[in-house]
N, C-alpha and C positions, 0 to 999 in steps of 0.2 A: 418479526409482522409487521410488511410493509402497509402501512398505512399513510393515509398522505400526513406527510410531518409540515408540524407549522416554523421550521427553523426558518425556511426563508420566509416568512410574513418577519419572525422574529430578526432577522437579521435587516429586512427592509425599514421596520419600523423601532426598534429599540437599539441599536446594534449602537448609535451616537450617541442614549441615555447610556448604556452600561459601561462604555469605555469613558465618560464623564463620569459617571458613579463608580469604581475602578470594586477592587477585589478585595478585604481585608477579612481579617480573622480568617488565612487560609492556611492549609495546613496538612499531613501526615497524622491522622494518630493510629498509631504500631496495636498492634492487636496485644487485650492484656489477658491475665491468666494466672489467679490466684489461691494457693495452695493449688488444691483437685480440681480447679473451677477450670473447664476446658476454654482454651481462647476461643475469643471473636474474631470475626473479620477484620484486616485494618480498615481504615477509613481516611479517605482523602476528600478536603472542605474546601469549597468554596463561598462564603455566604454571601449574599452580597444586597443591593436594596433592588433590587429586579421580578417582577412581579412572576418570572416564567420561575421554576423547578425545574432541576436537570439534575436525569438517573442515569451514569454508567455506571453495570456492576459487569465489574473489572475477571473472567475467572481464567490462571494463567493453564489455562487449558486448549487444545489445536490439533491443525493436521498432524502435528510430531507426533500427537501421541494414538494415531489411526493403525490398526490391527493389522498386518500382512494380509494382502487378500480381502481386505473392507476399510479402501480408504475411500475416504468420505466420511465414517463414520459421526465425526467432531463436526463437522458442518450441517451435517442430516441432525445430529442433535438437535443442535442450538436450533434447527428451524424447525424443527419438532415441539420444538416450545416454544419458543418467539414466533411462531408463525400458526400453532397451533392452540386450543383450548385449554381451557384448568378443569378444574375438579370439580367445583360447581358453575363454567357455563360453556358452551360449547366455543368455536371460532367465531358464530355468525354472530356471538351473541355479545360477542367480544367488541366488534367489530360495530356493534347498533350501541352502546356504550360509551365507547370513545368518538365516537363521531362529534354529537352535540359537546362535547366536552372541545374540541381541536384538539387532540391528544396523538400523542402517538409512545408508537414501543416499536423495537426496531431489535436488530440478533445479525451479528457476525462473526464465524468464523476463521481466524487468521492460521499462521502457520502453530502460533507458539501464547498464544490467548483468544476468549473467546469473549463478547460483549456484549449483554441487554444496555439499551440503553432508550430512554424515556423522557418526555416533561409534557410538562404542564403547565399550566393557570394556576397558582396561589390558591385561588376559590375552589378548583376542581379535584383538591391536592388528596382529599380523604377519599372519595374517591375511587380515585386512578390509583394508587397505590394501594388500596384491594386488588384490584383487578393485578397489574404488576406485580406484588406482594406472589400471589397467587401464582401466578404463573411462574413462578421458578421456583418457589415452593412442591406446587402439587400440581405438577403438567396434568394434564388429559393423557398427551399418548396415547391417541384415538387413532384406528386401524388407518381411516379415514383421511384422517390429515396424514399422517405418517405418509402415508399410499402417493400421496398430491402433493409432498414436500421429496418424496423421493423420487419423482418424475420430472417435477421442475427443475432439479438436479442435471439428473440427467441430460436434459435437455440444454441445459444450462453450457452442455460439454458436447454434445452434440450437431445442435441446433443454432445454437449459440455460437460459442467459441472455433468451433469447424465449419461451423454453415456461415456466419456474417459477422465476425467479429474476425477478420484477419489483421489488425492491430495486435488484439490479445492472444489471440494466437500466436505472432510472433512474440510476442515478448516473454508468454509462460513457455515457448521452445527454449529461446533464452537461457530463463529460472532452471528449467529442466535438462538444460547441460550444464549449464554455473554448477546445479547441486542434486547432479548423476551418485547414485546409490550412499545419500546422507536421508538423515531426518525431513530436508524440505523435502526434498526429489519429486512431489506428483501434486497436481493443483491440491489447489486448497479445500474444493468442490470436490476431489476425490479423483477415480476411475468409472470407464465405464462398467467395468466390472468389477469393485469395488462397489460400488453405490446396486449395483442390481442385486449383486450376494448380503447387504443388508439385513436384517430381517427388525422390527418395532421390539424384540425382547432385546435383540441388541445395543440396540436406543438405548431404552429405560437401564440395561446393564451400566452402561458407558455414564449416563444421567448418575445412578450410583455410585460408579466409584469413582465419578471423575470433576462433579460438581459437589465440591469438600470445601468446610471454612479457611483451612491450609494456602487454597488457590485461588479464594478470593478476596476482592478487592469492591469497597465498595464507593463510587466517588457520587457527590452529592455539592449540587452547584443552584446558585439562587437565592430566594425568599422563602425559603424553609422556616418551617419552627422553632427553636432553639434546642430546643429535644429531642426536635423529631429524628439528627442521625444516631443517636442512641435506641429510640425507638427499632428502627430499620436493624443495628446489629441485633437485636437484641431476637428481633424478627427470626433473623436468618442462622440464629444457631442453629435451627430442626436440621439449618441442611451438616451432613459428616463431618466429625472433629479433620478429619486427615483423608489422603484418594492413594492411591497408585502413584507408586517411585517416578518423580522427573524420567524423563527420556536427555540423554548426557546431549548434546551437542556439540559435535566439535566442529572440525574447518571442515572446507571442504575440499576433497582430494580435484586438486586444478592440473587438466592434460599442459603438459609442455607446447610450449610454441602455438598459432593461428589454428582455429578447427571449423570451419559453419555445419550448421542442418540447412538443407533446403527440405522446406513443404510444399509438396506438389500438387499444385491445387487449381482450377480452373477460377483464375484471379485475374480482374480487368488491370490491378497495379501490382506495384511488389512493396512487397508491406519486409521492413529491416528496422534490427534490431542487434547491439553486440553489447558484451560486456567483459567483465569479471571478475569475481571476489575480493574483499576489497578488508584487511586486520582495523575496522577503522570501525566506532557508532558514535551515540552521541554519546556516550556514557565518556571519549576521551578526550580531550581541549583542544586536543588538532582536528574532532569536526568542527571547529567554527571556523579557522581559516579554509578549512576545506568546503566547506557551506563557499565561501566567498570566489576561490575558483570554478565552483559547479555552478554559480547561478554565472561568473562571466560566461563560462563556456555555451552553456544552454539550459538556462530558470526555464522551466513547465511554462508551456503558453503564451510565453511574453516575449516580445523584442530587448529585453535586455539582451542576452547570449549572441555569442561566437555563431554559435549554427544554424539558429534561426534568422538573423541575417545574413548570413552568405550564402544559405540552401538556398531558402525561401526568397528573403527579402530581394537578393541582389542577383539570384539567377532563379527561380521561380520553377523551381522542382516540384515542387509537396508545399501540404497545409503549415507542415511543421516541423522542427527538429530538435530535442532537448536531449539534455541527460541530469543525470543521476546519482547524489552515493548514496542511495538506500532506495528501499523496498519504498513504491508511488502507488497509489493509485488517487484518482482525482475523485471528490467530493460533489459530487451531482455536473450539475451543468458549472461547477464555478474554474479554477486555473487553482484551486488549493488542494493540500490531500485531507486525505480522510484521517482522524486522530486515533493512536489503538489498535495500532499496526505493528507493535515494536519487533527488532527480532536480537537473536544473539548474536548473529551473523547477519553483515551486510554485504551490497556488490553493486560496484560503478556499469552503470549501464546508459547506453545512448538508443530513444528513440527515435528514427524517421519513420516518418509518415509518408504515407502510399506512393510511390514516383512509377511513371511510366515505366517501364516493365524496360525500355532500352537506357536508359537513364541512372537505372536501381544498380548498376559495378561503380557509375561515377561521385553517386551519392553513399554510397560504403564507403569510397577511395577518400572523398570532399570529409568526411563527417572523422577518418582515421589523422588524415592531413592535419585537422586543425585539433584535434587531439596533442599529437604528437609536436607542434611546431609551438602548443604552450607547457607542453612538459621541457623543450630546446627554449626558448625564450623567457619563458615564466608572460606575469600579465604582465602588460603596458603600466606603466604609472599613472594616467587617466583612467583606464579601463578599470582600476586596481580602486580607484576613488570613486569611480560612480557605482561602479558594483557595490562597495562596500555601506556607498548611501543610499543608495537603492535598495538594500537589504535591511537598513534598519526602518524604512519607511515600510516596506512590502510584508515584513517577516509580520507588521502590529494590524495587518489586515488578515492574521493567519486565524484571529479567535475574533469572531464577527459578536458572537450567539456565547448564550452561558454553556451551554454546550459542548462546546467546541473548545473552549477554555479550560474547562472541566477535563477531556479528553487529553491535552499536553500537560495539565500538570500529572494526570496519570501515568502517562507518559515522561515523562519528568521523574516519575516515583518507579516505573519500572528501570531507565536508565542511571539512576543515583542521582540524581538533578533537580533541586533546589526545586527548580521553574526554568526552566526553557528556553521561553521565550522571556524571561526576563536577561537569564544567564544571557539573551542576545546582544538588548540594548548595551549592558554592562562590558558586552567583552569585545565585540566588534571596531569601536573610535579607538581603539589601543590596537589591536594585530594590525602590522606591520607590512608590506609586499611582500620584506623580505620573507619574514613566514610564510605567506600565502605558500613565494614561488617554491618554500624547502616543502610543504606541505604535500604539494604537486609531485613532486618529484621522489619522494617518502612512501605516497602510496598510491601514486597513477604508476600507469606502463605498458609500454605495448609490445609489450613481450609474448603474455599467452593471456588470446584471444576468443572467447568463443562468439562465430557470428550463427545468424538466425532468421532465416529469408522464407516467406512465404511467397510464393512464382508459380506460373502456368513457365511448362517447357523446363523442369528440374534440369534436368539434362545437357540442354546447348546453354544454360547457366552457369552450371557445374561446368562446365569446358571452358566459358568465358571467366572466370574466376579460378582456378588452374593456369588456364595459362600465362598468367598475368603480363596479357599485354594491353598495349594503352588501352582505354576503355572512354572516351571522349561524349563532350556532354552535347546535347545533341537539343536548340534551341528552337523554338518556334516561332520566333521575332531574330528579326537584325540590329545591327546599332549596338551590340553590348560593347561597352569599354574596354580599349585596349590593353588594360592593365588585369581586367577582370578576364580578359581571355590568356594574358600572357598566365597568368598563375591557372587554369582553366589545364594547361601544359603540363606543368608540376604534379598536379590536382590526377590526371588521367595518366599517368606514369606510375605514380605513388605504389608501393610493392603491397602485393594482399599477403604475401606470406604462406597465398595457402597452396599446396599438392593435390590433386585428382585421389587418395588416398586418406586427405584431410576433412574432405566435401562427403558427408551425406547425404542422400536423396528419399525424404519417409511421405508415402502417399497418406493425405487427409484423414482419410481415413484408419490411420494407424493410433494417429495423434490420443491420448489417451483413455486411451482401451483398456489399458494396465499395468 
């Protein structure tokens, strides 16, 4: 339900108070069963003195559960619930009721989880909760609402990703290459053919078979009444106790060597993404050392990273250049990730925002060069200390609202951590440069890499990449320092490891079709 959220207002008006007041009596309450009494959903609680009450109901179902030929069913089910009505209220009536409360309700379906989130001032908690509860336990599933969200989903692929979002197109092209023939192997929204094939009855059936108590974790944070969590837990007992068996998620099949996919599109600039699967997640202690390495290389939308400083700052190639050690979706206009997109399998990736076509091969080479350099040389001592200190402060900003802190608490529960954000503060000060360098060489490699490019002139770009001849950078101004020009000579000839047979050209109209 895309209702104007109050999270930005909270961050501006209450963030300081929340951080000062702190969180107490927080924890996970496991599901309980007494005798033959059915188990209740698990609770994750963060009671605070905030006047805001935040809900995050996490169902452990997502696009991995989409049946073949119905890719998009999980996301469409979430949208039909979160952006539809309830048994007693039409969608427009819900909008009218939420607006004067300055309340919000949203839904998001990812690979392995679907989250329904909402927040409201505690003065309006009763009125809000009656709506929120009924949306989840008695969704309206109106045909007109279904057709609306179905059309929105198809447009998100055709008009959005394929039409106007070259950066997103490149990043999803990379993910599909990394997870081909895998449960992660299609866009969470679905495919065009899959979305068109889905009927309302199939959405209803998916709801009945996957929205169950054994898949549900109830997250509550803020200034809710003492007995309120038990009440929510009891109210959601109306959901089925158990659901369909969980999908097995194995490791992706990695293609040996370097491979590239060029999405042929009439584009003024070239978007570049590349990466490879990595066998480490937040469950692993090595993740914390790898966080420092990644932040040093390319923290999202900050000038802390080498990629941002070297490609944008020094050479002016584009707007931004970042790296990631897990799936990343930016939260609105912030620089922070959204929580509650956990994955059993993760991947390392680099995102090079669109560059002039004649500089795209150089930008690709430059990003590969800097990863290779970090693997060979490790992190400089000064860079290590500065990055570790940066992360200790920066990570505190990831929980600027009650809802975001709750989201991270749910993710901690998913990954088997007590509190991921607290662990960053406890672990990073004791991590050494040697541990970071070891993690880099253990998990990051130049051996097997998938590359995705969105560009016009695909045949010419393929010839350039496969030929592996030097691709110099083209500056718009003069006066580049001699040391940078000298490094440019090394970068322009950095081996790409691509042959013609390793490069596929795909017309944009074929992307995400089926």
